[in-house]
N, C-alpha and C positions, 0 to 999 in steps of 0.2 A: 810604579813601572810601566810605559806605554806599551801597546801593544806591539811595536814595532821590536821592541825589545824581545820578546818571545820567540822570534824568529830563530835567534841566536842558540834557541836549545832545542832539543828532541823529546819525544813523549811516546807513551807506551799506554794507552786505555785498555785496563783488563774489565772484561765484563763476563759475569758466570751466567750461563744461560740456561733457563727450564721450563720448557713448553710453550715456547716463547714463536714459533715458528710464523704467526700472524701478524707480528709486531715487529720482525728484525729487520727486515728492508727499510721501516720507516725512520727506525732507529739507527742503521747506518748511513740513511738519507741525511736526518740532521745532523748525525755527528763531521762528515762529509765536509758539511755548511760550516759549522763552526770550528773545526779543527785548520780549515784550510786558513780562518782568518787570524789564527794562533800560532801556526808554525808551519813551515815546508817541509820538514821532518818528522811523520808519526807513524804507528801502528795502533792497529784496534786488535785485541786478542780474544776472540769468542769461545769461550769454551763452556760447549756442551754438557753440562752435569747431567747425563744419562737419563734425557728428556724423553718423553713415552709418544710425541709426536714427531713430526717431521723437521724438528729444528736442525738438525745436522743436516739435513739435505739442502735448507736452506745456506747456512754457512759455508757449505760447501760452494754452491752457487755463487755467494757474496765473494769469498776466498778467490774467484779465478775472475771475475768482475773487477775487483780492485784489487790491485798490489799492496796495499798499508794492510790487509785485513789477516791476519792469521787465524787458523780454526785450527782446534782442539777439541779431541772426542774423548772422552772417558768413559773406561770401560763399563761403569755403572756411575749411579747416584751416589755422591761421597757427600754432600752437601756445600751450601752457598761459600763458607770458607774455606774449604777443601780446596774447591774450584778457584777461589781469588789466588790461594797459594799456588794453585798449579802455573797461574797467568804469571802473577809476579818472579817466580822461576825461570821462567823462558825468556824472560822483556829482555830488549838488549839497548832501551834508552835511559837517560840520566833521570829522568823525572816517570812517577807513573801515578796514572790516576785510575782509583774504581769506581764503577756507578752499577745500578740496578740496569736489567734488559727491558722494562716495562713503560720507560721514558717518564717516569716521575720524577728523575732527576735528567730536567732539562740540558741535552748536549750545551744549550748557551748559556749555561751559569757557568760551564768548565773556567770559563776567564776568569774568574771570581777566585776560584780556587787556586789557579797557579797565580795570578797576582798577589794572593798572600804570601804563597808559599815563596817566590820571590823576593818576600820583605825579609828573609833569614831565618824563615821555620824550617824545620824539618819535615811536618806534619799537619797538615791543614783538613779539618773536617767543612764539609757542607752543611749545616743545621737548616733545616726547614721553618721559613716565618710560620708557617701554619702547617700543621700533620693536616694530610687528607683523609685521614680514616673517621668512622666511625668514634662519637667520644669516650667511650670505655677504654677503645684498642689505644686512641691516642694518649690518653692519663697511664695508662698501664706502659706502653711503649716508651714514653718520656720517663715514667719513674724508674723502668728498668734501666735504661741507656744510662742516667743521673746515676743509679748505686753503681754501674761497671765503670764508669767515668772513675769515681772516687774509689772502687777498690783497685783501681790501677795507678792508682797514684797521681792523675791529672788535674790539679786543681784548678787549673786554667782553663778545662774543658767542662762546658757546662753537659753537652749529650754528644755520645760518640756517633757515625754516622757509617751506612755504607758507601757514601759520596764521599769519598777522601783524596788527597794528594799528598805524595809524599817521595822522599830521594830513594833511588834508586840502588844507592848504599847500603841503605837499613837493612835488606836481607842479609848482609852479610852476619848480622848478629844472631840468625836464625837459622843460616846457613844448613847447621848439623842439626835440625828439628826434625823428626821423623817420627810422627805419632799419628793415629787416627782423629785424634779430638784437636781439632785446631781452632782457635780464635785470632783473628788475623790484628786487631789492634791490641791485644797480649803479646802476640811476637812483635810489633813495631815498638811498643812501651821499652822491650828489652835492649832495645839501642839508642834511643832518646827519650827527655821527658821536654823536648823543646816544641812545643805544639799551639797550633792556634785554632779559632774558627771563624766562620763567615756566615752571614745569614743569606740563603738561596729560595727562590721560589721553587715549591717542588708541589707538582700536577698529582691530578686523580692519574691510578693506572688505567691504560688505554685499553686492555685485554685483560680477560682472566681477572684472577682473583690472588693476595698478597698469600703465599706460601708460609706466612709467619702470623700464628697464632697464639693463643694465650699458653699453650703448653709449651710449644717452640719457644717460646722467649722466655717461662720460666726454666726451660732443659738449658739455654743460655746461660744465663744466671747462673746456675747450679755449677755449671762447667768452671766460668769463671771461676767461683768461688772455691769449688776441690779440685781443679785443673791446673790452676795460673796465680792460687795464692792460699797462704796458709792462715788467714783469717778465722776459717771456721776451726782450726785445729785451736788455735788459743782460745777462740769461744768457750771449744769444749770444754778446756781447762780451767777457765775461768768459773764456769757454770760448777763444774767439780769440787774446784775448792771453794765456792758459795753454800753448795750442799754438805760439805764435809763441815765448815762452822754450824750453819743447820743444825746437821745432826748431833753435833757437839754440845747446842743448846738444848736440844730436847731432851740430851744423856743428864746433863744437870738438873733439869725442869723435872725429869724423872726421879732422879735420887734425890731432891730437895722434898718433891710433894711426897714421896715414898717414907722418908726420916719425920714428916711432920703429919702426915695422916695415915700412915702407915699400910699405906697402899698403894698403887700405881693406876695411871690412867688404863681403863679400858680397852676391849678390842677399838673399838670405832678408832681411837687415837691411834692405835700401832697400826691398823689397815691402811688410813692415811698416808702413815710415812713410810711403809712397805710400798705402797701405788707412787711417792712423790721419788724415790729412791730409786726404784725399778725403771720408771720413765726415765729419768736422766741418764741411767745407765745405757738404754735402748739408745736413748737421743745419741748419745757420745761415739757408741757403736755404730750408729747408723754415718755418724760422720767419718770415723774410720774406714768404714767399708767402702762409702767414695771414693776415698784417697786411696785405698786399696784395688779400687777397681781401673782407677786410671794409672796406677804403677804397672799393672797386668798389660796393661793395652800400649803402655809404652815400651814397656819390657819384650810383647810379643809381635815385635818388628813389623807390625804390619804398616802399609805405606799410606800418608794421607790421600793421595790417589794415584790410579794407574792411567797412562795415557793409553787408546787404541791405535789413535790415528792424529798426525799432525800434517795439514798445509800451509806451507809457506812458500809465496813467491819467492822465487831466487833474486829476483829482481830488487 
């Protein structure tokens, strides 16, 4: 599809903002140049996720300057995916694109995602040709994202990314979702399996440091495992079944040895068996506890986000 065909469609760009006062104006200028070559109708939704700096003041200024900018100020920090969900729910155009606020996702690469999306796909991820982080971070990030893609049942997707484009109609599949633990890619998976990926050039962060570290990436993986998948429960069942068979074999061993030698193995053997079974039980209880925690969170009616202020040009 040629660039001219893009003009027939309209787009909502959703960007979660956190402590980015020094980069927002440059980001918007880049978006303006790129989006004007793609479509005549678009909006950029900047969702301030409880920034500790003056990001909201900058968003207010930009919203008054550009009629296509929508500013949303959340009451506190809810998290990146919660902020994206907020933007998705107020987006008014046919296609939505999400990206980070630090210019690691160059606006010039938006055309690649949109071009692939118009081939008939429902969701398109922009996968970096080369990750810009340190070696250990690149390896762990790629490993986690590939595991998450497999857990979500996306065999055609090598990696998932926050640089994504999709059809707005997909949000209907999770319109009733109302929980504090949000993972956008899992929610999108509720409505489609028609995915694709394109390679994009990802740049180094121009200001500040990434908010994702080893611990946060691990928490994200745990959220998907226990919040949007039953794989851990099934794994716990298999582990329990396996150790039940193991215990039965040990029982047979003890009975046979006692019949042959007239005695049973001593304390070290018994202590080892008790340790193995106790550890297995605690492991299974830990998995059940994670699921109970998510059930509690979702049943407590906590909202995924709370909007304190919105700026939208009526024109």
